[in-house]
N, C-alpha and C positions, 0 to 999 in steps of 0.2 A: 669632591670629598663631602662627607656628611655634614661637617661643620659649616659648609658654604651653601647649604640648601635653601636658605632664606632668599638667596638671589635667583632661585630657579623655580619659584612657585608657578604652577601652571605649565611648566615645560617638561618635555620628556628627557630623561637623563639615564645614563648607564653608570653603575657603581660597582666596584670590586671590593670584596672583603671576605669576612668569615661569618658563618652562621652562629650567632650568639645563643639563640633560643628559638623555639617555635611552639605554636599551639594551633588547634583546629576548632572550628565551630561550624559543623555541618558542611556546607559547600564552600566554606572560606578557610583558607590557610593563612596564618600570620607568621611570617619569618622575620626575626629580628636580626638585622645585619649590623656588624661592627666593622669599621675600617681603620681603627686607630685614632680617629678624630671624634667619634661619637657613635650613637646607636640610632638605627632607623627601622621602623616597622614597615614591612613590605606586605601588602595585602593582595592575595591571589583569590579571585572569584572564579569558581569552576566554569561559569559561562563565558568568562572573558579571556580565558587562556586555553590552549590546547590540552587534551587529555594527557599528553606526554609531559608537559610542563607541570600540570597539577599533580600528577603522580610523582614527579621528580621532587616537588616541594614537600610531598608527604614522606619521601624515602630518605632524603639526605639527613645525616647525623650532625650533631653539634660539632662546631669548628671545621666543618667542610668549607673549603674556599670556593666562593661562587661569584658569579657576575649577574647582577639584576638590572632589569630595564623597566621603566614605567614613568608615570607622570607624578610630579611632586605636588602635594597639596598640604596646606596648613591643617594641623590637627593637634590642638592643645593637650589632648589626653594621651598622645603618643610620646615615647621617649624623644626628647629633643624638640618637641613641638611640631614635628612634620611627619608625614608618612608617604609611602609610595604606592600609588594605584598601579600595581605591577602587571606587566604584560609579558615579560620575558625572564628566563632563568637559564643560566649555563653553569655547569659544574666544572670547576678548575681542578680540584682534587677532593675526592670524597673521603670523609672521615667517619668512623664508627667507633663506638665504645670509648668515647673521650673520658679519661679517668676522673676529671674534676666535674662533678655534677652539682645541681642546685642543693643537694642534701648537705648536711654539715660534715666536715672532714676534720680530722685531728691535725694539730700543728705539724707533727712530724711528717705526716702524709703530704701536707701542703708544701713543706720545705723540701721534701724529696722531689716534688714536682714543681719546684719554683719556676722552672723554665716555661711551664704552662700556667701556673698560678698568676704570673704577670699579666695574663690576658683578661683577668677579671676586672669588673668596673672599679672596685675598691683599689686594686693595685695600680691600675691605669691612672686613677685620680691622684694617688700618692706620687707616682713618677712624674706626672705633669706639674705637681706642686714643687717637687724636687728640682725639675728643670728650671722653673721660674725663679726659685730661690737661688740657684746657682747664678742665673743671669742678674738677679738683683744684687747679689754680692759683688759681682764683677762691675756692674754699672756704678755701684756706690763708690768703689775705690777708683775706678777709671775716671769718674767724673770729678774727683777731688785731688787730682794731680799725683796719684800713686802710680808706680810702675810695677807691673807684674814681673816677678822673678821666680824662675823655676829651680828649686833646690834639688840636690841629688837624692835619689831614693836609697842608694847604697852609701853608707857612711862608715868612717873608721872608728867611731866611738859613740858613747851614749850622750843624749841631750838631757833626758830625764833620769829615771832610775835604771841602773845597770841590770836589774833583775827582770826587766820587761822587754828585753831585746830579742829579736829573731836573728840568729847568728848563721853565717854561711862562710865557707872557705873562699877566699878571693885569690884565685890563681896561686902564685908562689909568694905573694906579698904577706899573706896571713889571713886573719879574720876580718870580716866586714859584717855590717849589721843593717837590717832594714830600718829606715828612718822612723824615729818616734815623733819628729817635729822638724819643720823647716826653719825654725826660729834662728838658730845660730847663723845660718847662711843668710837669712833675711837681715840680720844685723850688719853683715858685711855689705849687703846691698844698700842699706840705709846710709852707710858711710860713703857710698859712691853716688847715690841718687836722691838722698834726702828722705823720700817717702816711698816705701815699697810694700808689696804684699806677695806672699806665696799662697798657692792654692793647689792642693793635690793630695794623693793618698799617703796615709801614715799608718804605722803598725805598732801595736802594743801586745806583747806576749804575756799579758796578765791572765792568770788562771781564774777568770771571773765568769760567772754564769748569770749575772744580774741582767735585768731587762734594759739596762742602760749601756751595756758594753758590747763592742765589736772588736775583733782582733785586727781588722783592716777597715779604716774609715777615712773620710776626707776632712781636711782641716784648712781653714783660711787663717793666715797669720800676717797682719799688718805690722810694720816696724817703722818708727818715725824718729829721725835724728832731732836733737834739741827739744825733746818732749819729756816732761816729767809724769809722775803718776796721775796728777789731776788732768793733764792733757790726755792721757791714756783713757781715763774714765769718761771724759767728754766725748772722745771719739767712739768709744764702745756704745754709749747710750744713743748717740746720733745714728750709728750703724744699725743697732737693733731696731730703733724706730723705723728706719727706712725699709729694712727688709721685711719686717712683719706687716707694716701697712701696705707694702707692695703686694704681698700675697693676699691680704684681705681684699684689696681693690681689684686684683686681676685673676684670682682663682676662687671666686665665690662659689661657682657651680661645683667645683671639685670638693670644696669644704662641706658643701651640702650633702654630697654623696657620702662623705665620711661621717655625717651627722655631727660635725664639730660645733660645739657651743663656742662662739667667738667673743663672748662678753669680755673676758679678761684680755684677750688678744687686742681688742680695741683700745685698751688702756695703755698699751705699750707706746707711750709718748714721753718725750722729755718734759721735765726732769725725772729721772729714775731715783728712787730713794737710795741714799748712801749711808751705810752704817759701818762702824769699825768692828773688827773681830771681837773686841771686848764687849761691845753692845750686843753682838750676836750671841755671845756666851750668856749674857744676862737674860736674853729672851729664852734661851734653853733652860736656864735655872728656874725662871718664873713658871715654865711649863711643867716643872717637876723633873726635868732631866738632870741626872747627876753627871754633868759634863765637866771634865777637868781642863783647866786652862792649859794651853800648850798642845792639846790634841787637835788633829785635823777633823773636820766635819765628815760624818758618814751620811749616806743617803737619808736615813730617818731624821738626822739633825737638820739637814738642808730643807727637808719638807716642813719641819716645825718653824724654822726661821722664815722661809718664804711665805708661809701661810698667814703671816702677819701683814702682808702687803697685797695690793690689788694689781701689781705689775712686777716685773723682775726687780730684784734688789741687788745692789752692789755692796759686797762686803770687802773691806780693805784693811790693810795692815795686819797681816797674819803673823803668828810666831815664825821666826826665820827657820826654826828647826824642822818645820813641816813643809818648807818650800825649797825650790831648786837652788843650786849653788850660784847661779848667775843673777839672782835677784838682789837688788841693792837694799841695804839696811836703812832703816829710818834713822836719820841723823839725830832725832830727838829721843830715840829709844833703840839701842842696838839689838834688843831682843826681837824686834819686829822687822819684817820685810815689807818693802814698798810694793805690795802685791794686791791684786783685786780679783775676786771671783764674782761672776754675775749668776745669781740663782733664779731660775725660772719658777713661776708659781705652779700650782696644781700638782706638786710632787715631782716635777721633772728635773729638779736639781741644777747642778752647774752646767752652764752652756758656754761660758766664756771664762778663761783664766788668763790673767795678764800681770805685767809688772813693769816697774822701772828697772832697767838693767844696771848691773854694777859696771861703772865706767873707769874705775881706778885700777891700774895694772897690778899693783902690789896686793891689793885686797882680793882681786879676782884670782890671782895666783895662789894665795893662801887658801881660798875656798876650794880650788881644784885639788889641792893637797889634802885638805880636811876631808873631802869626799872620796879620797883614794882613787881619783881619776888619773889616767895616764897623761902626764904633762905634755909629752911629745905629740899626742893626738890633738892637743888643744893649742899648740904653738901658733897656728894660724889665727885662732880666735883671740889669743893674747896680743897678736899683732894689731888688732883693731884698737887696743888700748895703748900700744906703743906709739902708734902713728896717728895723731890727731883725734884722740878720744873726745867724745862729747856725751852729755847726758842723752839718753835715748830710752824709748819705751815701746811696748807692743803688747799684743794679746793673741790668743788663739781661740777660734770658735769651731766646735765640732759640727760639721754639716748635718750628720745623721741624728745626733741628739737634739739639735735645734729643730729639725724637721719632725721628729717624734713629738715634740712639744707643740709645734704649730698645728700639726694634724690631729693632735689629741689621741695618739696611739698608745697602746698598752706596752708594746715592745719595740725596740729599735730595729729589729730584724726586718721589718717591712719597709724601711726607708731607703734601702740600698738594693739594687737589682739582684745581686747574688751575695747574700751575707756570708761572712766568714766569722765563725764563732768557735769557742774553745772545743766544742764537740762536733763541728761541721766545717768541711771545706769543699763540699759538693752541693749542687751540680756545678 
């Protein structure tokens, strides 16, 4: 593979891949090969190869699949720092008129051709960072005594708001919904295993066209028994530091391809600043924002708040009216929920939302009724309070939104191989 060529300098090798680009200079042909692990410049001198091979190098089109043979040599000016003094060339499958060319293309065109756009250096870099981010997330929790628990994707009721559900008919039983979150099931897991996390696809039927929203995205959700809000915030900041620093240390080349300024990412280290909702509201008022206490923060509000800090900021104790039914109220102020959101800098907004969960049976039952949720669908959830209830907390981190921030991207659509948006479910 191209990524391993440093071990083969001076040796003859054969590589298989696709023609990424090519150029000519008189009696020399330069073919840029990609094989999924990197790029390699293959140099064909007319006098060193047969006329058939030289003509073939001139003829083949972008994204033809080929096999190249030659001697590896170090060349700092070439992509990856090595090039191939090529002697052989075989065509596996010849391609012509590849639709994505070096010229600029519109977003809709690129999205229509997402299956091909994924081959570009930029998209490959993003996918490599995504892969390492997923591994870092798993490594963090696996290394701290958490057990992975896979929740169902089809659920009988809402976890968040009922207006953002994808609904389907489930045989003769009635309606079922694509999951909005694995959290409620993670709570059951925490009562069995102490510390668990779920990690998988979730779905939100929000009619949103913002650069932050997908209708299908991945979320990791840890849940910890005998943990309060402060424990939850401690875990969240340790987690963020770990995953961001891992990407900085292990995906430096990919971040360079994306031209990401990593200055603020390097600041993602404990302790993260913590402010109350009330303090966040004061920040907005001082900036001239006529924000009303009791409202939830919108994207512009989050940008103003986070701009005051050089790293993610944790905002805690929100008005309970803007938070979910399962969040515990602050014993010192019933109007507040023991909730926390982590806002990323540079205008990327909320990347973590968490809370201490309501552990009192009677209180939780009253909240379910207040929110007009079907009690029968939540009887199993109420059982967690009937039988050995304990204080417990957790949070959710959206993988794609976090990746958008780490990569410094304009839109979340580039962070998942095949994005699902309000106006798109293809290819």
